[in-house]
Z-matrix of the N, CA and C atoms (Angstrom, degrees):
N
C 1 1.446
C 2 1.525 1 111.08
N 3 1.272 2 115.33 1 -41.86
C 4 1.460 3 118.01 2 179.72
C 5 1.525 4 110.47 3 -61.93
N 6 1.369 5 113.32 4 -38.33
C 7 1.458 6 116.30 5 179.29
C 8 1.526 7 110.31 6 -63.15
N 9 1.310 8 117.06 7 -41.24
C 10 1.469 9 120.08 8 179.54
C 11 1.526 10 110.91 9 -64.82
N 12 1.328 11 115.09 10 -39.30
C 13 1.472 12 118.34 11 -179.80
C 14 1.511 13 110.68 12 -63.14
N 15 1.369 14 115.08 13 -44.83
C 16 1.471 15 117.63 14 179.71
C 17 1.529 16 111.16 15 -65.44
N 18 1.330 17 115.15 16 -32.92
C 19 1.478 18 118.84 17 -178.08
C 20 1.524 19 111.58 18 -68.51
N 21 1.313 20 118.03 19 -39.10
C 22 1.476 21 121.03 20 -176.47
C 23 1.530 22 113.69 21 -91.14
N 24 1.296 23 117.23 22 -9.67
C 25 1.477 24 118.98 23 -178.17
C 26 1.525 25 112.60 24 -58.76
N 27 1.346 26 120.39 25 -47.64
C 28 1.490 27 119.48 26 179.55
C 29 1.512 28 112.06 27 -61.22
N 30 1.315 29 117.56 28 -38.14
C 31 1.473 30 120.24 29 -179.62
C 32 1.517 31 111.24 30 -64.82
N 33 1.310 32 115.64 31 -36.00
C 34 1.481 33 118.94 32 179.38
C 35 1.514 34 110.69 33 -65.83
N 36 1.339 35 115.39 34 -39.28
C 37 1.479 36 119.16 35 178.90
C 38 1.516 37 110.23 36 -63.68
N 39 1.318 38 116.83 37 -43.23
C 40 1.462 39 120.20 38 179.60
C 41 1.518 40 111.23 39 -64.00
N 42 1.309 41 116.88 40 -38.05
C 43 1.471 42 119.78 41 179.89
C 44 1.520 43 110.45 42 -64.66
N 45 1.346 44 116.41 43 -40.61
C 46 1.463 45 118.62 44 179.08
C 47 1.531 46 111.33 45 -64.92
N 48 1.320 47 116.04 46 -38.35
C 49 1.470 48 119.36 47 178.46
C 50 1.532 49 111.20 48 -65.90
N 51 1.327 50 115.73 49 -39.66
C 52 1.467 51 118.97 50 179.22
C 53 1.519 52 110.98 51 -64.48
N 54 1.334 53 114.54 52 -42.04
C 55 1.477 54 118.26 53 178.96
C 56 1.516 55 110.07 54 -63.50
N 57 1.331 56 116.41 55 -43.45
C 58 1.468 57 119.99 56 179.61
C 59 1.526 58 110.95 57 -61.13
N 60 1.341 59 116.51 58 -41.82
C 61 1.467 60 119.77 59 178.85
C 62 1.520 61 111.40 60 -62.80
N 63 1.321 62 116.81 61 -40.79
C 64 1.464 63 120.34 62 178.25
C 65 1.517 64 111.39 63 -63.98
N 66 1.329 65 115.15 64 -39.18
C 67 1.478 66 118.79 65 178.93
C 68 1.524 67 110.42 66 -63.33
N 69 1.349 68 115.76 67 -44.18
C 70 1.475 69 119.45 68 -179.87
C 71 1.525 70 110.73 69 -62.87
N 72 1.326 71 117.35 70 -44.62
C 73 1.463 72 120.39 71 179.15
C 74 1.517 73 111.29 72 -62.78
N 75 1.312 74 116.21 73 -39.66
C 76 1.465 75 119.09 74 178.00
C 77 1.509 76 111.88 75 -63.41
N 78 1.349 77 115.60 76 -41.26
C 79 1.468 78 119.20 77 179.04
C 80 1.526 79 110.99 78 -63.40
N 81 1.334 80 116.21 79 -41.90
C 82 1.468 81 119.21 80 178.39
C 83 1.525 82 111.55 81 -63.48
N 84 1.322 83 116.50 82 -39.74
C 85 1.463 84 119.84 83 179.08
C 86 1.516 85 111.39 84 -63.41
N 87 1.350 86 115.65 85 -42.71
C 88 1.477 87 119.29 86 178.88
C 89 1.524 88 110.32 87 -63.67
N 90 1.332 89 116.73 88 -41.73
C 91 1.470 90 120.34 89 -179.88
C 92 1.526 91 111.14 90 -63.45
N 93 1.330 92 116.52 91 -39.68
C 94 1.461 93 120.20 92 179.66
C 95 1.524 94 111.34 93 -65.43
N 96 1.335 95 116.51 94 -42.13
C 97 1.470 96 120.46 95 178.34
C 98 1.511 97 110.80 96 -62.46
N 99 1.328 98 116.76 97 -43.71
C 100 1.469 99 120.10 98 179.57
C 101 1.529 100 111.03 99 -64.43
N 102 1.338 101 116.49 100 -38.44
C 103 1.472 102 119.74 101 -179.78
C 104 1.524 103 111.18 102 -65.08
N 105 1.318 104 115.97 103 -42.73
C 106 1.463 105 119.31 104 178.52
C 107 1.515 106 111.68 105 -67.84
N 108 1.306 107 116.75 106 -36.22
C 109 1.468 108 120.55 107 -179.33
C 110 1.522 109 111.74 108 -66.96
N 111 1.340 110 115.86 109 -37.05
C 112 1.471 111 120.31 110 -177.39
C 113 1.520 112 112.80 111 -87.65
N 114 1.335 113 118.50 112 1.73
C 115 1.474 114 121.56 113 -177.66
C 116 1.532 115 110.16 114 -67.70
N 117 1.375 116 119.80 115 131.14
C 118 1.483 117 121.41 116 -178.11
C 119 1.530 118 111.92 117 -65.91
N 120 1.329 119 115.35 118 144.37
C 121 1.471 120 121.99 119 -179.82
C 122 1.532 121 109.91 120 -86.39
N 123 1.332 122 117.56 121 132.09
C 124 1.474 123 122.08 122 178.84
C 125 1.524 124 110.05 123 -102.41
N 126 1.336 125 115.25 124 152.56
C 127 1.471 126 120.94 125 178.66
C 128 1.519 127 108.65 126 -79.65
N 129 1.330 128 118.51 127 126.59
C 130 1.476 129 120.59 128 -179.10
C 131 1.523 130 111.68 129 -62.06
N 132 1.324 131 116.11 130 141.43
C 133 1.469 132 121.42 131 178.94
C 134 1.512 133 113.05 132 -59.97
N 135 1.350 134 120.67 133 -39.82
C 136 1.473 135 120.12 134 -179.59
C 137 1.514 136 113.58 135 -57.54
N 138 1.354 137 116.31 136 -30.20
C 139 1.465 138 118.58 137 -179.87
C 140 1.515 139 111.11 138 -65.80
N 141 1.355 140 117.05 139 -36.47
C 142 1.460 141 120.90 140 177.84
C 143 1.519 142 110.72 141 -66.14
N 144 1.326 143 116.67 142 -39.56
C 145 1.466 144 120.40 143 178.12
C 146 1.510 145 110.55 144 -62.79
N 147 1.344 146 116.09 145 -39.95
C 148 1.462 147 120.57 146 -180.00
C 149 1.518 148 110.97 147 -64.03
N 150 1.352 149 115.95 148 -42.25
C 151 1.464 150 118.73 149 179.36
C 152 1.527 151 111.42 150 -65.41
N 153 1.335 152 115.60 151 -41.39
C 154 1.469 153 118.63 152 178.98
C 155 1.512 154 110.78 153 -63.21
N 156 1.336 155 115.95 154 -40.11
C 157 1.464 156 119.44 155 179.43
C 158 1.508 157 110.90 156 -66.86
N 159 1.356 158 116.31 157 -35.27
C 160 1.460 159 119.91 158 -179.78
C 161 1.512 160 111.54 159 -68.90
N 162 1.346 161 117.20 160 -25.16
C 163 1.460 162 119.92 161 -178.79
C 164 1.515 163 112.29 162 -81.48
N 165 1.350 164 117.81 163 -11.77
C 166 1.456 165 121.51 164 -175.25
C 167 1.518 166 116.54 165 -95.73
N 168 1.343 167 122.70 166 -9.50
C 169 1.465 168 120.87 167 -172.64
C 170 1.507 169 115.88 168 -50.61
N 171 1.388 170 120.37 169 -41.01
C 172 1.483 171 117.53 170 -177.81
C 173 1.516 172 112.02 171 -57.91
N 174 1.375 173 115.97 172 -46.06
C 175 1.464 174 118.18 173 -179.35
C 176 1.507 175 111.11 174 -66.42
N 177 1.351 176 115.48 175 -38.91
C 178 1.455 177 119.26 176 179.84
C 179 1.504 178 112.00 177 -63.90
N 180 1.355 179 115.60 178 -40.75
C 181 1.458 180 119.12 179 -179.97
C 182 1.518 181 111.01 180 -65.48
N 183 1.338 182 116.35 181 -38.72
C 184 1.462 183 119.16 182 178.94
C 185 1.512 184 111.34 183 -64.45
N 186 1.372 185 116.42 184 -41.60
C 187 1.454 186 120.05 185 179.68
C 188 1.504 187 111.71 186 -63.84
N 189 1.366 188 115.94 187 -38.14
C 190 1.459 189 119.10 188 179.32
C 191 1.500 190 111.63 189 -63.89
N 192 1.337 191 116.67 190 -39.44
C 193 1.466 192 120.31 191 179.78
C 194 1.513 193 110.81 192 -65.01
N 195 1.369 194 115.39 193 -38.98
C 196 1.462 195 118.71 194 179.44
C 197 1.512 196 111.10 195 -64.90
N 198 1.377 197 115.60 196 -42.37
C 199 1.455 198 118.66 197 179.56
C 200 1.515 199 111.08 198 -64.65
N 201 1.352 200 116.17 199 -37.64
C 202 1.462 201 119.15 200 179.47
C 203 1.517 202 110.66 201 -64.00
N 204 1.356 203 116.44 202 -38.58
C 205 1.463 204 120.13 203 179.39
C 206 1.520 205 110.82 204 -64.71
N 207 1.368 206 115.51 205 -42.88
C 208 1.460 207 118.97 206 179.76
C 209 1.523 208 111.28 207 -64.90
N 210 1.365 209 115.61 208 -40.22
C 211 1.459 210 118.90 209 -179.82
C 212 1.514 211 111.35 210 -65.18
N 213 1.347 212 117.31 211 -36.76
C 214 1.456 213 119.68 212 -178.21
C 215 1.517 214 111.92 213 -71.60
N 216 1.350 215 116.44 214 -27.59
C 217 1.465 216 119.05 215 -179.87
C 218 1.524 217 112.15 216 -84.32
N 219 1.348 218 117.10 217 -16.29
C 220 1.463 219 119.98 218 -177.97
C 221 1.517 220 112.98 219 -60.93
N 222 1.360 221 119.59 220 -46.00
C 223 1.471 222 118.50 221 179.00
C 224 1.515 223 113.09 222 -60.89
N 225 1.361 224 117.30 223 -35.74
C 226 1.461 225 119.74 224 179.66
C 227 1.521 226 110.37 225 -65.22
N 228 1.354 227 116.48 226 -42.54
C 229 1.464 228 119.48 227 179.60
C 230 1.523 229 111.07 228 -64.59
N 231 1.341 230 115.86 229 -39.28
C 232 1.463 231 119.47 230 179.64
C 233 1.520 232 111.18 231 -65.54
N 234 1.349 233 115.91 232 -38.40
C 235 1.462 234 119.63 233 -179.32
C 236 1.520 235 111.11 234 -67.04
N 237 1.358 236 115.53 235 -32.92
C 238 1.460 237 119.34 236 -178.09
C 239 1.528 238 111.99 237 -78.90
N 240 1.319 239 118.18 238 -11.15
C 241 1.456 240 121.60 239 -176.86
C 242 1.529 241 111.14 240 -123.46
N 243 1.313 242 117.08 241 45.95
C 244 1.459 243 120.37 242 179.83
C 245 1.528 244 110.49 243 -71.62
N 246 1.320 245 116.06 244 149.31
C 247 1.467 246 121.04 245 177.99
C 248 1.531 247 110.93 246 -67.19
N 249 1.328 248 115.42 247 157.36
C 250 1.461 249 122.04 248 -179.98
C 251 1.529 250 109.43 249 -101.07
N 252 1.318 251 116.21 250 133.46
C 253 1.466 252 121.31 251 175.65
C 254 1.525 253 107.76 252 -111.69
N 255 1.323 254 116.89 253 119.64
C 256 1.465 255 121.22 254 -177.22
C 257 1.529 256 109.74 255 -130.26
N 258 1.336 257 114.32 256 155.69
C 259 1.466 258 120.90 257 176.56
C 260 1.523 259 108.09 258 -104.04
N 261 1.304 260 116.31 259 118.83
C 262 1.465 261 121.39 260 178.46
C 263 1.528 262 107.87 261 -106.21
N 264 1.328 263 116.00 262 123.08
C 265 1.459 264 120.70 263 -178.39
C 266 1.509 265 111.64 264 -137.22
N 267 1.315 266 115.87 265 -169.84
C 268 1.458 267 120.11 266 -179.75
C 269 1.513 268 111.71 267 84.30
N 270 1.320 269 115.70 268 -141.05
C 271 1.461 270 121.91 269 -172.43
C 272 1.532 271 111.38 270 -89.13
N 273 1.341 272 115.25 271 69.43
C 274 1.464 273 121.40 272 175.27
C 275 1.531 274 108.68 273 -127.70
N 276 1.310 275 116.11 274 163.19
C 277 1.462 276 120.98 275 -176.82
C 278 1.527 277 112.74 276 -64.88
N 279 1.337 278 116.89 277 -41.02
C 280 1.468 279 119.79 278 -173.87
C 281 1.526 280 110.21 279 -139.37
N 282 1.342 281 118.10 280 80.24
C 283 1.467 282 120.62 281 -179.12
C 284 1.532 283 111.08 282 -61.95
N 285 1.324 284 115.39 283 152.28
C 286 1.462 285 119.65 284 176.88
C 287 1.509 286 112.06 285 154.79
N 288 1.341 287 114.97 286 -170.08
C 289 1.461 288 121.52 287 179.09
C 290 1.522 289 109.44 288 -87.45
N 291 1.325 290 115.27 289 137.56
C 292 1.463 291 120.05 290 -179.64
C 293 1.526 292 110.20 291 -136.87
N 294 1.322 293 114.78 292 145.49
C 295 1.467 294 121.86 293 177.17
C 296 1.520 295 108.55 294 -106.33
N 297 1.334 296 115.56 295 126.22
C 298 1.463 297 120.91 296 -178.65
C 299 1.525 298 109.50 297 -127.19
N 300 1.324 299 117.54 298 156.41
C 301 1.463 300 120.75 299 -179.86
C 302 1.522 301 111.75 300 -72.46
N 303 1.338 302 117.72 301 158.65
C 304 1.464 303 120.94 302 177.50
C 305 1.527 304 110.83 303 -56.47
N 306 1.332 305 115.73 304 144.42
C 307 1.460 306 120.77 305 -180.00
C 308 1.517 307 114.12 306 88.43
N 309 1.335 308 117.26 307 -1.22
C 310 1.474 309 119.85 308 179.18
C 311 1.522 310 110.90 309 -68.50
N 312 1.328 311 115.89 310 156.62
C 313 1.464 312 121.72 311 -178.72
C 314 1.534 313 110.20 312 -118.85
N 315 1.317 314 114.79 313 173.28
C 316 1.462 315 120.11 314 -177.40
C 317 1.526 316 110.58 315 -56.02
N 318 1.324 317 117.33 316 -40.00
C 319 1.466 318 120.84 317 179.65
C 320 1.527 319 111.05 318 -59.38
N 321 1.336 320 117.24 319 -36.33
C 322 1.467 321 120.50 320 178.98
C 323 1.527 322 110.84 321 -66.27
N 324 1.329 323 116.33 322 -38.29
C 325 1.466 324 120.31 323 179.58
C 326 1.526 325 110.88 324 -66.57
N 327 1.333 326 116.44 325 -41.35
C 328 1.469 327 120.43 326 179.21
C 329 1.527 328 110.06 327 -63.62
N 330 1.322 329 116.20 328 -42.64
C 331 1.465 330 120.18 329 179.33
C 332 1.526 331 110.90 330 -65.41
N 333 1.332 332 116.64 331 -37.66
C 334 1.465 333 121.16 332 179.56
C 335 1.528 334 110.95 333 -62.23
N 336 1.332 335 115.84 334 -32.24
C 337 1.468 336 120.76 335 -179.74
C 338 1.521 337 112.33 336 -85.83
N 339 1.308 338 117.48 337 15.10
C 340 1.460 339 120.81 338 176.82
C 341 1.508 340 114.36 339 94.10
N 342 1.331 341 117.41 340 0.32
C 343 1.450 342 121.05 341 -179.81
C 344 1.522 343 112.57 342 90.33
N 345 1.327 344 115.42 343 163.74
C 346 1.464 345 120.92 344 -178.88
C 347 1.524 346 110.81 345 -75.78
N 348 1.319 347 115.20 346 149.22
C 349 1.460 348 120.57 347 176.32
C 350 1.522 349 110.06 348 -70.39
N 351 1.300 350 115.88 349 157.64
C 352 1.457 351 120.71 350 177.81
C 353 1.527 352 110.00 351 -60.54
N 354 1.318 353 115.99 352 128.56
C 355 1.460 354 121.14 353 179.22
C 356 1.514 355 114.05 354 92.16
N 357 1.334 356 118.01 355 -5.59
C 358 1.470 357 119.92 356 178.99
C 359 1.524 358 109.77 357 -66.86
N 360 1.314 359 116.20 358 137.65
C 361 1.467 360 121.69 359 -178.25
C 362 1.529 361 109.22 360 -86.59
N 363 1.328 362 116.08 361 96.49
C 364 1.463 363 120.54 362 -178.90
C 365 1.521 364 112.48 363 -76.47
N 366 1.333 365 117.01 364 -11.80
C 367 1.462 366 119.64 365 178.18
C 368 1.525 367 111.64 366 -68.72
N 369 1.324 368 117.05 367 -13.91
C 370 1.465 369 119.87 368 176.91
C 371 1.528 370 111.49 369 -74.87
N 372 1.320 371 115.99 370 -11.49
C 373 1.465 372 120.96 371 -179.25
C 374 1.519 373 110.63 372 -115.77
N 375 1.313 374 115.72 373 150.18
C 376 1.457 375 121.20 374 168.72
C 377 1.523 376 106.58 375 -94.43
N 378 1.314 377 116.42 376 94.03
C 379 1.458 378 121.20 377 -174.25
C 380 1.522 379 112.98 378 -64.42
N 381 1.334 380 117.02 379 -19.12
C 382 1.467 381 120.02 380 -178.69
C 383 1.523 382 112.87 381 -90.01
N 384 1.323 383 117.17 382 -4.45
C 385 1.474 384 119.46 383 -176.09
C 386 1.528 385 111.13 384 -71.04
N 387 1.350 386 117.85 385 135.26
C 388 1.468 387 120.62 386 175.80
C 389 1.525 388 110.84 387 -64.60
N 390 1.302 389 116.41 388 141.16
C 391 1.463 390 121.59 389 179.64
C 392 1.523 391 111.31 390 -77.33
N 393 1.330 392 114.35 391 154.11
C 394 1.463 393 121.99 392 175.95
C 395 1.522 394 107.79 393 -119.26
N 396 1.315 395 117.07 394 137.42
C 397 1.461 396 120.71 395 -178.70
C 398 1.528 397 110.93 396 -58.00
N 399 1.321 398 116.36 397 130.30
C 400 1.458 399 121.67 398 176.99
C 401 1.515 400 115.47 399 89.52
N 402 1.315 401 118.27 400 1.71
C 403 1.469 402 118.90 401 -176.93
C 404 1.530 403 112.05 402 -84.30
N 405 1.325 404 114.53 403 167.02
C 406 1.461 405 122.04 404 177.13
C 407 1.522 406 109.12 405 -113.72
N 408 1.313 407 115.98 406 129.94
C 409 1.463 408 122.20 407 177.73
C 410 1.525 409 107.83 408 -111.36
N 411 1.324 410 116.33 409 114.01
C 412 1.464 411 121.74 410 179.97
C 413 1.525 412 108.79 411 -105.84
N 414 1.315 413 116.05 412 117.74
C 415 1.461 414 121.68 413 -176.52
C 416 1.522 415 109.93 414 -92.81
N 417 1.348 416 115.68 415 126.73
C 418 1.455 417 120.79 416 177.68
C 419 1.509 418 114.68 417 72.96
N 420 1.317 419 117.73 418 10.17
C 421 1.468 420 122.04 419 -179.63
C 422 1.523 421 108.43 420 -118.82
N 423 1.348 422 118.54 421 117.63
C 424 1.465 423 120.12 422 177.98
C 425 1.525 424 110.16 423 -60.42
N 426 1.333 425 118.56 424 132.42
C 427 1.464 426 120.92 425 179.24
C 428 1.514 427 110.87 426 -60.63
N 429 1.337 428 118.56 427 148.60
C 430 1.465 429 121.36 428 178.56
C 431 1.512 430 111.21 429 -62.35
N 432 1.329 431 115.28 430 150.14
C 433 1.460 432 120.38 431 -175.93
C 434 1.511 433 112.79 432 -89.84
N 435 1.332 434 119.13 433 4.90
C 436 1.463 435 121.79 434 -176.80
C 437 1.507 436 111.93 435 -61.67
N 438 1.320 437 116.79 436 160.32
C 439 1.453 438 121.25 437 179.06
C 440 1.493 439 111.25 438 -160.58
N 441 1.325 440 115.55 439 171.28
C 442 1.462 441 120.96 440 -179.18
C 443 1.515 442 111.91 441 -105.69
N 444 1.344 443 116.24 442 15.61
C 445 1.457 444 118.94 443 179.98
C 446 1.502 445 110.28 444 148.30
N 447 1.323 446 115.80 445 156.23
C 448 1.460 447 119.15 446 -174.91
C 449 1.502 448 112.29 447 -64.88
N 450 1.341 449 117.20 448 -32.23
C 451 1.465 450 118.65 449 -177.11
C 452 1.501 451 113.20 450 -96.60
N 453 1.340 452 119.36 451 3.75
C 454 1.461 453 120.68 452 -176.02
C 455 1.509 454 110.13 453 -72.25
N 456 1.349 455 115.96 454 148.96
C 457 1.442 456 120.99 455 178.32
C 458 1.504 457 108.72 456 -126.97
N 459 1.359 458 117.11 457 158.94
C 460 1.447 459 121.01 458 176.44
C 461 1.511 460 110.44 459 90.39
N 462 1.348 461 115.25 460 -159.06
C 463 1.455 462 121.10 461 -176.39
C 464 1.511 463 110.02 462 -64.12
N 465 1.351 464 117.31 463 129.50
C 466 1.459 465 121.77 464 177.19
C 467 1.508 466 113.74 465 92.14
N 468 1.317 467 119.85 466 -2.65
C 469 1.458 468 121.33 467 -179.80
C 470 1.508 469 111.09 468 -151.48
N 471 1.332 470 118.24 469 158.19
C 472 1.465 471 121.17 470 179.77
C 473 1.523 472 111.48 471 -66.62
N 474 1.303 473 115.89 472 150.96
C 475 1.465 474 122.77 473 -179.48
C 476 1.523 475 109.34 474 -95.04
N 477 1.319 476 116.49 475 130.27
C 478 1.462 477 121.75 476 178.04
C 479 1.527 478 108.25 477 -78.50
N 480 1.325 479 116.25 478 108.39
C 481 1.464 480 119.78 479 -175.60
C 482 1.522 481 112.64 480 -72.68
N 483 1.336 482 117.54 481 -9.77
C 484 1.465 483 120.48 482 175.84
C 485 1.530 484 111.89 483 -87.55
N 486 1.339 485 117.46 484 -9.28
C 487 1.460 486 120.81 485 -177.53
C 488 1.530 487 113.12 486 -125.80
N 489 1.311 488 117.37 487 -22.88
C 490 1.466 489 120.71 488 -173.71
C 491 1.525 490 111.75 489 -64.85
N 492 1.333 491 114.97 490 141.33
C 493 1.458 492 119.43 491 175.19
C 494 1.532 493 109.62 492 -88.13
N 495 1.305 494 115.42 493 -178.10
C 496 1.471 495 120.06 494 -175.13
C 497 1.528 496 112.02 495 -60.28
N 498 1.343 497 116.87 496 -44.43
C 499 1.466 498 120.43 497 -177.68
C 500 1.524 499 111.48 498 -61.84
N 501 1.340 500 117.06 499 -41.45
C 502 1.462 501 120.19 500 -179.17
C 503 1.525 502 110.95 501 -70.26
N 504 1.320 503 117.03 502 -38.75
C 505 1.464 504 120.00 503 178.67
C 506 1.529 505 111.15 504 -62.78
N 507 1.327 506 117.06 505 -33.01
C 508 1.464 507 120.59 506 -178.54
C 509 1.527 508 112.76 507 -71.33
N 510 1.322 509 117.28 508 -12.60
C 511 1.471 510 119.54 509 176.43
C 512 1.524 511 111.57 510 -79.60
N 513 1.321 512 117.34 511 -9.95
C 514 1.464 513 121.36 512 -178.85
C 515 1.525 514 110.75 513 -79.28
N 516 1.323 515 117.62 514 148.11
C 517 1.467 516 120.34 515 179.35
C 518 1.523 517 111.58 516 -64.39
N 519 1.325 518 115.65 517 132.41
C 520 1.455 519 121.05 518 178.05
C 521 1.511 520 114.82 519 81.80
N 522 1.339 521 117.59 520 0.86
C 523 1.470 522 120.65 521 -177.75
C 524 1.526 523 109.20 522 -108.52
N 525 1.323 524 114.69 523 119.92
C 526 1.458 525 120.98 524 174.70
C 527 1.515 526 110.13 525 -110.72
N 528 1.320 527 117.72 526 -171.20
C 529 1.465 528 121.07 527 -178.69
C 530 1.528 529 113.44 528 -57.42
N 531 1.338 530 116.78 529 -39.51
C 532 1.471 531 119.99 530 -177.28
C 533 1.524 532 110.78 531 -67.20
N 534 1.333 533 117.80 532 -49.49
C 535 1.470 534 120.52 533 -179.34
C 536 1.524 535 110.65 534 -65.22
N 537 1.339 536 117.39 535 -38.12
C 538 1.466 537 120.13 536 178.27
C 539 1.524 538 110.44 537 -60.25
N 540 1.335 539 116.52 538 -43.93
C 541 1.472 540 119.98 539 178.20
C 542 1.530 541 111.03 540 -65.18
N 543 1.331 542 116.57 541 -36.59
C 544 1.467 543 119.65 542 179.48
C 545 1.531 544 111.43 543 -66.47
N 546 1.339 545 117.14 544 -38.08
C 547 1.472 546 120.63 545 178.09
C 548 1.523 547 110.39 546 -63.61
N 549 1.336 548 116.04 547 -44.96
C 550 1.470 549 120.15 548 -179.47
C 551 1.527 550 110.46 549 -65.39
N 552 1.342 551 116.49 550 -42.06
C 553 1.466 552 119.93 551 -179.96
C 554 1.530 553 110.96 552 -64.18
N 555 1.330 554 117.20 553 -38.12
C 556 1.463 555 120.89 554 -179.44
C 557 1.528 556 111.12 555 -64.60
N 558 1.333 557 117.15 556 -47.05
C 559 1.466 558 118.64 557 -177.07
C 560 1.530 559 111.59 558 -71.60
N 561 1.350 560 116.94 559 -26.74
C 562 1.465 561 118.80 560 175.97
C 563 1.527 562 111.04 561 -71.53
N 564 1.334 563 115.91 562 -30.69
C 565 1.469 564 119.86 563 -179.39
C 566 1.524 565 112.74 564 -86.07
N 567 1.339 566 116.63 565 -37.73
C 568 1.466 567 120.36 566 -173.74
C 569 1.518 568 113.69 567 -109.47
N 570 1.306 569 118.30 568 -4.12
C 571 1.459 570 120.03 569 -176.98
C 572 1.516 571 111.23 570 90.55
N 573 1.336 572 117.55 571 -177.13
C 574 1.470 573 121.49 572 -177.04
C 575 1.527 574 111.84 573 -60.02
N 576 1.321 575 114.82 574 148.87
C 577 1.466 576 120.43 575 174.95
C 578 1.526 577 109.18 576 -67.60
N 579 1.336 578 115.50 577 135.90
C 580 1.455 579 119.51 578 177.46
C 581 1.517 580 112.49 579 -85.33
N 582 1.326 581 116.82 580 -23.91
C 583 1.464 582 121.73 581 179.48
C 584 1.523 583 108.54 582 -156.43
N 585 1.324 584 115.06 583 163.26
C 586 1.465 585 119.63 584 178.58
C 587 1.527 586 110.64 585 -64.87
N 588 1.351 587 116.19 586 -34.57
C 589 1.468 588 119.72 587 -178.96
C 590 1.526 589 112.21 588 -62.65
N 591 1.333 590 116.85 589 -19.73
C 592 1.467 591 120.09 590 -179.63
C 593 1.531 592 111.26 591 -67.05
N 594 1.311 593 116.38 592 -13.54
C 595 1.470 594 119.75 593 176.92
C 596 1.527 595 111.74 594 -61.65
N 597 1.343 596 116.58 595 -21.26
C 598 1.463 597 119.71 596 177.95
C 599 1.527 598 111.73 597 -63.00
N 600 1.339 599 116.42 598 -19.62
C 601 1.464 600 120.04 599 178.96
C 602 1.529 601 112.11 600 -80.94
N 603 1.320 602 116.24 601 -9.61
C 604 1.467 603 120.63 602 -179.02
C 605 1.525 604 109.17 603 -84.19
N 606 1.319 605 115.54 604 135.89
C 607 1.459 606 120.58 605 179.47
C 608 1.526 607 111.19 606 -58.19
N 609 1.312 608 116.46 607 138.71
C 610 1.468 609 125.67 608 178.04
C 611 1.533 610 113.74 609 81.40
N 612 1.333 611 118.08 610 -3.04
C 613 1.466 612 119.68 611 178.94
C 614 1.526 613 108.78 612 -105.23
N 615 1.330 614 115.06 613 118.73
C 616 1.457 615 121.00 614 177.25
C 617 1.516 616 110.56 615 -114.55
N 618 1.324 617 115.59 616 -171.34
C 619 1.463 618 120.80 617 -177.27
C 620 1.539 619 111.54 618 -59.88
N 621 1.310 620 117.16 619 -39.80
C 622 1.456 621 120.50 620 -176.93
C 623 1.524 622 111.55 621 -65.85
N 624 1.329 623 116.00 622 -44.79
C 625 1.473 624 119.83 623 178.58
C 626 1.519 625 110.19 624 -66.19
N 627 1.335 626 116.45 625 -40.44
C 628 1.465 627 119.81 626 179.58
C 629 1.529 628 110.91 627 -61.74
N 630 1.326 629 116.81 628 -40.46
C 631 1.465 630 119.67 629 179.07
C 632 1.530 631 111.49 630 -60.78
N 633 1.328 632 116.67 631 -36.95
C 634 1.463 633 119.56 632 -179.75
C 635 1.525 634 111.97 633 -76.49
N 636 1.345 635 116.13 634 -20.70
C 637 1.469 636 120.18 635 -178.87
C 638 1.525 637 113.22 636 -91.91
N 639 1.311 638 116.99 637 -27.46
C 640 1.469 639 121.56 638 -168.16
C 641 1.522 640 113.40 639 -51.36
N 642 1.321 641 117.40 640 -40.98
C 643 1.468 642 120.23 641 -176.25
C 644 1.525 643 112.81 642 -80.62
N 645 1.324 644 117.53 643 -4.01
C 646 1.467 645 120.10 644 -172.96
C 647 1.521 646 113.89 645 -119.81
N 648 1.335 647 117.11 646 1.61
C 649 1.464 648 119.21 647 -178.45
C 650 1.524 649 110.70 648 -129.21
N 651 1.310 650 113.94 649 160.30
C 652 1.462 651 121.31 650 176.58
C 653 1.521 652 107.95 651 -146.62
N 654 1.342 653 116.08 652 162.47
C 655 1.464 654 119.97 653 177.92
C 656 1.531 655 110.76 654 -104.03
N 657 1.335 656 117.67 655 7.30
C 658 1.458 657 121.16 656 175.83
C 659 1.514 658 112.24 657 107.14
C-alpha cells in the first residue's frame, strides 16, 4: 500500500495543479466577459456626419439654384459675344478669312493679316472703326463707287452727309470719330452742305481725305 501511495502521489499533485490552472483561466474568462459587457457604448462618427449634412439642405438648395441660374445665363452670354469672321484683302501680307474677338477694329484685322504692304494707303480705311461680322476689309484699294440710287445710304450707296449720324459717317473711308464729330458740328453751325467739296472746310479734312470720300458721299 505504501508503494502504491508513493506511486500515485506525484500524479495527484499534477492533477491539483491542472485543476487550479483551469479555475484561474475560467476566472479570467469571466472577468473579460464582464468587462466587455460593461464597456460604455460610443456614438458612431458617421451618424454625426449625417446629422451635419441634414442640417445643411437649405443652404445647399439655395446654392444649387444660384448655380442653375448662372448656367442658364451662360449660353445667352456666349451667344451675345460671338467671334467676328472678316475677309481681309488688298495690299496685306496674307489676305484671307480671319476670326477676331468681339470689339475688334479694322486695325486689328489688318494686323491679323500680317500688316499692310509697304506703300499701301491706309488713309483709305478708318482703322478705328469697329468690325462687323462678315464684312470685307480692303487695304489700299479705293472702295467701288457703285450704288443702288442717288439717295441710298449705307453699304452699296453714297452716304448723305447732311443726314448721316456719327455711326454712319464712321463707316466712310478715312473718317474716324473726330472727323465724324467735326462734320456734324460744321453742318449744325453752317447749315446743310451745298456740295461735297465743302467738306474741305471741315477741320481735319484735306484733299487726300476728300478724294477718298468723294465717291461715297452725297449732299442729297
